[in-house]
N, C-alpha and C positions, 0 to 999 in steps of 0.2 A: 757374501757371494764372492767378493773380490779375493779374499784369502783362499777360499776354496778353489777358485779358478787358477790362482798362481801356484798353490801348493796342494794339488789334488791328493797326493800320497799321504798328506798329513790329516786329511779329513775323510777317513774311511770308517766302516763299522767297527773295525778292530783297532783304530788309532786311540791312543790315550786321550783323556779329556784335555781340551785346549782352553786355557784361561789367560786373559790378557788384562792387565790393569790400565785403565784410562781415566784421566781426570781433566777438568777444565775449570777455568775461572781466573779472576784477577789475582788471587793469591792461593797457593796450594793449601788445602785443608789438612791439618794434622792434629793429632791428640797431644803430642809432646812439644809444647811451644817454648819451654824453658830454655833450651839450648839456643834458640833464635834470640831470645831476650838478652842472653849473656853476650851476644855478638862475638862469639868465639871464631877463631880462624879454622878450626877443625870441623869436619862433618859431625852432625848429630849422631851419637852412638845409639841407634834405635834397636840394635840387636847385637848378639855376639858376632863379631867381625865388622861392626860399625855399619851394618846395612849392606855390605858388599855381597852377602849371600842371599839377599832378598830378590824377588822377581822385579824386573824393571816396571816402572809405571810411566806411561807416556802422558805428559802433562801439556795440554793445549792452552796456552795463556801465559801470564806473567810467571816468572820463576826467580829464584834468588840469584844474585850475582855470584856468590860463592856456592860451591857444591855442598850445601848443607845436608842433602840427602843423596848419597851416591847412586841410589837406584832410581832417582827421578830423572827422566830424559826430557829435556826441553824440546817441545814441538812448536810448529808455527802457531801464531795467534789464530783463533777460530775465524773462518772465512771460506775462501774459495779453494783452499789447499786440498781438501778431500776430493772435490770434483776434478782438480788437476791431477791428483794422484791416480784416480781411476782412469783419466784420459791417458796419462803416461803409461800405465800398465797395459793399456790396449794398443797405443800407437808408438810408444817409446819416444815421444816428443814432449818437450817441456812447454807448459802453457805460457802464453805471452806475458802474463803478469809476473812470472818468475824468471823471465829472461833479463839479462843485464840491460840497463837503459842505454840508449845510444847517445853518445856525446856529439852535440851539434856545434860546429864552429871551431 
């Protein structure tokens, strides 16, 4: 409902199919783990172009320190962020838990 409200022109009867990759968890699940075990400095070459031509996957949870999968987009840890995003989309105000902490003293 949120995306349909923000991008109504993208969700019409004549719009192309909308697909979005989302994952969550302590560690991203993947079929090819060999490149991670080799601890290389380069991204895992999961397709022609090294994954740069693949659709982005929003991952909510722990991610690798190095960009091992260029199409993996680090998102906040699961929690109140989705409620805050909905609130922001309606009010354009950032939730209190995502505001900078005030320094006292």
